Structures are given as structure tokens and as C-alpha cells.
C-alpha positions, 0 to 999 in steps of 0.5 A: 196882038203883040206881033201886030203892034210891033208891025204897026211900029215898023210901018210908021217908023216908030220906036214903040207904041202905047196901049191903054186900058180905057177906050174912048169914053175913058172908062174904068170898065169897058167891053174890050180889055186890050191889056187882056188881049195883049199882055194876058193881064185881066186887071182893071188899071195899067198900060202897056209900052211896046218897043222894038226889042222889049214889052213893058207893063205899067200897074199900080201896086194893087196888081203887081203880083198879079201882073207878074203871075200873068205877064211876067214872062213876056213883059218887064212889069213896073209899078206906078207911081215910082215908074213911068215910061219917061223913066226908062226911056230917059237914057236913050235917044229921043225914041219915036212914040205912037199912040191913038189920039182918041184914047189918050189925053195930053194931061196923061201923056205928059205923066207918062213921058214929060217930054222924053220922046217924040210923040206921033198920033196913029189911029190905028183901029188895032182893037176892032169890034163888031158893029154893035146891034141895037135892040131893046137890051141896049136902049137908053132909059131914063130915071124918075126924078123921084128916084134920083131926088133932082131933076135934069132941068134943076141940074142943068141949071146949077151947072150953067150958073158955075159956067157963068160965074167963071165966064165960060161959053161952053162945056164939053162933057167927055165922060159918059157917067157924067152925061148919065148923072146930068140927064138923069139916064142910064145905059147898058154899055158897060159890063158893070155899070148902068153907064151909057157911052154918049158925050155932050156939049152944054151951051151958055143958053142951056142947050144940051148937044148929045153924041153917041149911037142915037139909035139908042135913044128911040124910047126917050127922045120925045121927053128929052126934046122938051129939055132942049136936047138935041142928038148927033152921031159922034161922027158929027162932032166937028160939024157941030162945033162949027156952028156953035157961038162963043170964045171959051170951051171947058174941057176935062183934062182927064177925059177929054182925048187928044183928038177931041181937044185938037177939034175944040182948040181949032175953033176955040179958046180951051179952058182946062179944068176938072169937069164940075159935075165931078163934084156936084154928083159926088154929094148925093141928096137925101133921096140918093141917100135913102135908095142907098141905103135900101139897096144895101139892106138887100145886099146885106141880106144876100151877104149874110145868107152867103156867110151863114152858107159858107160857114156851114158848108163842106168846103173840101166841095168848093172852090173859088168860081163855085163861091163867087157863083154861090153869092151871085145866087143869093144876090139874085134873090132880090127882085131889084138886083140887076147885075155885079158892080164889079167881078167878084174877088174870091181869093183862097190862101195866097190868091187872097194876096192878089189885091184884085184877083180874078178866078179862072179855070187855071188859077181856081183854087179849091178851099182849105180849112186851114186858109183864109178866104177874102171874098170882095163883091157888090151889086148894082140894085134899083136903086143903088150900087154896093161894094163890101169885103169879107175875110172868112176863116174856116178853123181856128186861126194862129195867133198871127193871123188873128193879130193881122186881122185885129190890126186891119179891123182896128183901122177899119174901126179908127176910119168909121169913128173918125171926126170928119170935120177936123180931119177935113180930107181922106189923107188924114183919115188914111193915116188913122187906117194905117196906124196899127199896121204901120207900128209893126212896119206893115202896110198896104199898096192901095187907098184905104177908100174910094168914092162910090156913085149912086146907081153908077160907077162903083168907083167914082171921084174926086174924093177918096180916102188915100195918101194923096188925096186932100179933097174936102169931105162934105156931107152926102159923099159916099166912100168905101172903108177898106184896109187890109193886109196882103202877105205874097203867097200866104194870104190876104185880109181885107175889111170893107164897108161903104159909108157915108157922111152925115151931120153939119159942117161943125160935126161930120161923121161917117154913118155905115151904109154896109151891114154884114157880120165881121168874121169874129173867129179872127178877132183877138179880143185882147188887142181891142179897146173898149171904144172898139169892142163897143163898135163891134157889139153896136155894129153887130146889133145894127145889123141883126135889127136891119137884116134879121126880119129877112133871114130864115130861123136858122140865119137869124139865130147864127147872126144873134150869137155874134152880138154876144 
């Protein structure tokens, strides 16, 4: 594929070409990983810049170790946000760089290049896919308002009020997950998320114009038509634009492609802002929270059964891939389980230090009693999305290993017990998570927590617990709590629960969604305060209370011992 890209560069008289991870819907997970095709890099984020005489792979801190291992022979690895394409091009004469206008936004290109080169749109079709066959397995389906807690009509009304207040005539909803939220639909277009790849326009008179593969809508068209919704193939986008009234058009600069922005700008005055749906869907209603709680009980049962099984197994017969398959087999015991919310991470020993590690036949390690095992996994259930990480020990760990785990745990507890109404945002809470590790000059190269969708994407904004997130945290938001520490070529430690925000504006606090036992064999009790010890006791007591009825006798007795 590198040669194909270089041929494209030569044919178009270019000096380079940039390849993103995302598809035209700008989703995290897509059916084709272009970075893996070009650079053998299997991570879920990053981009590639191919120049005539050099190849460059840009990834964030989660993937630097992984990128070096997978792509380091043919690509120079750059860590963002510390290095961008503009940094490596600044000493060159203005080069001509090609890009696919359907795969980039103007905002992204500005961040990457900042006028350091000449950019040329090239509709290359380098990554052709076979024509999609529509059948009963990939049709779009509706979710009853009793499941999501609000009708689509109500959501459209709320969104329309926002547009009116800002005097906007039309809104282009370029994100598939936002379309799904607004219309209470889900699909099967992505490998780990129940998302339908559709885009939509909301007009000032509350009409919804839907763009995508309309064959997938055959089961719900009649119901949709009642809500003033029309359907069109995505190629009809410009024709429909030409028929719309009004002067202004709101687009999301993070998900509206250069291609679509140009089409809209030819007819309307563009206003760029974050899609207001992002804020609306980030705050879960009581029904969504209730369903997420139930999904996490089912998931907690599966994870607890898995932990009991692996702690009582002959680990010499196990490897990372076998662990992944076994964990999913426990999830499959629930009739409400559908599929993983992301590819399971099962990293033994040094593989645990690769933050978003994915095992394969080449990297697959056998388990070793002297090595920690980091397992990060999640599921999509009817109705909810889960994400949990546990670090597992199989022998008496060293004093240093226990110290590291306990410092991560102290950070995890600090987040769980934080006073959100005083701290306001994820930036301030992130500092609490790192405090114990920072005291011995250690840190981790990822955020402490990401937002999570309701039966949607496992990664969802705008809120997060991270150094650069200043979004105000509100009641009903869901985030992960996952501090960690990673020693390259040695070990990885991470503890992750999902939490939701409860209370009122004067007293906001986190409540755990995730319930599964912590690794007590890795805890140094002498490092804990009484408050931290009480938290662990209460957490395990609540875990037992919620899960014990679904466990067999041996599993139940094992879990009960953790409360002591």
C-alpha cells in the first residue's frame, strides 16, 4: 500500500499524502483500519504522513510503545500533541501535500499543518470496499422510548429550541452516533458500537432529512414518516441542500468533512460550533442510568466468574488469546449480551505496558505466575455499554509491584470519592488521580477517564477526566475512572470502573456502575489511610451484595473472603 500511495503522489505532482484512521463518518471504530493496512499499526487512533523519501506515523502516548514495535522499521514514530506534521515540514520549502476531502475536516488540517504546506484535495479511493450487501443482519432498528427514557420527538424539540435561540436555520448532523441518539435508532455498521452510518439535516421547521443507505431502513420507514423524516442516498446531499430555505447552516467542525463543508458553504452562511447533541446526549436520564446499572450487574457477574476461574486455573496452560476467549464466554452466558464494546486487551507481563495492546498470533504470550496480567474489556448489552480493567497477580508480588499497584489504587479511590461540585471539571479531578504516582516522579500517558455512551460508543465526549478537559461535569454524565502505571518491557497496571454523577448542584458525587473484585493480593495495606481502607471494604461489600445471587457456591465463598 505504501507503493500505491507513492504512485498517487507522483501522478498528482505531490510531495506527500496524509492518511487518517477515521472513515467519512469520523467514528473511532470503522470496518477498515487504514493504519494497519499501510503501517501494520493496529491501534485505534493516529494518522500517517507519507513523503517521497520518508514515512511518518503519528500517535498519542497510549500507542508509542505499540507503534514502535509494529511500525518502527518502516515508519518514524511521532507522539502527539508534542509533534505534528507542521513540525517536521517547517524546515522544508512549501511542499504540496494531498488529502482525501471526505476524510478530513478543515479544523483537523489546521491543527496538523497550520499553513506549513500547500494542501491539495485528492479523491483517491485508495481503500476501496466491496459493495455492501443489505440483509436482515445489518438493518437499522428502533429502540423504544421506554428504554432510552425520551421520545425522538422530544429530543428534536429540545434541539430545535437551541437552534432558534442561536438564530440558526439548519443543522448538519454529521456524526452517525448523534443521528442514532436523536432518532432512537441503532445499527450494525461498526464492529464494536451499535451505530448506524447515517447523517442528517435538521431544518428550522423540525424536518429531519436522513442520508445513508436507505435499504437499511425498510423495517422502520412507516414509523419514521410519522415524525416528518425523509430519506435520501448520501449522493443526493447537494441536490437536497439546494432545495432548503434559510440563510445559516450550523456544522460541527470536528465531524463535518472538507467535502461537505464546501458543498454547504456554496449555498449557506456557515456557523461552526460543536454539535449541540454532544452536550444533550452526554447527560443520561434516569431511565438510561437505570439500564446502565442493570447492564453492569450482568457484566460484573461475568467478570467476577472470570476472575475466580483464572485465579484457580493452571495458568501454564493459558495464553493471552485463550484468556480473551474465556472472558467473552462468561459474558455470553447473559442473554442480553450482544458483542464486545472494544477489542479486549489481555496483556501479560511486558505486554501489559502497551496501553492499548492487542494480542495476535505473533505477540501472544503464555501466562507466567511471576507476571501480572492486565485485562481491559467491555460489552454491549441490551441496554448498556460497559468497560472495566483489572490487573491480576498469580504469585506473591514484589514489594515494589505492590507499591505501584497501591499508588494506582489510591488514585482510583481519590477519583471515586472526589467532590465534583467543588472541583467542577475533569482537569481538577485528573490531578487527584496522579497525586500518589507524581509524588515519586511517576505518571501515565493517558487520561484518567473518558465519557461513555448509553448503548453507544464506549468513548464519548465532550466530558472526560484528563489534563486538558475543562467541560463542566453534570449530574447524569458517565465517565471511566482508570489511572495506571506502565513500565516498558516490564509490566502494566490499570484499575478501571465506570462511574456516573449523582446528587444535586451543591453536592455532586460519583457512584460506581462497575462492580467486580479488586486484586487484594497486590494491595499494600500499610500505604492506605483509614478512609481508603473503608472504601475498599464498602466496595467489596456492595459488590458481594449485588452479584452473589448470580454466582455458584464456590464463586460466592471466594468473593466473600475479599470483604474480610
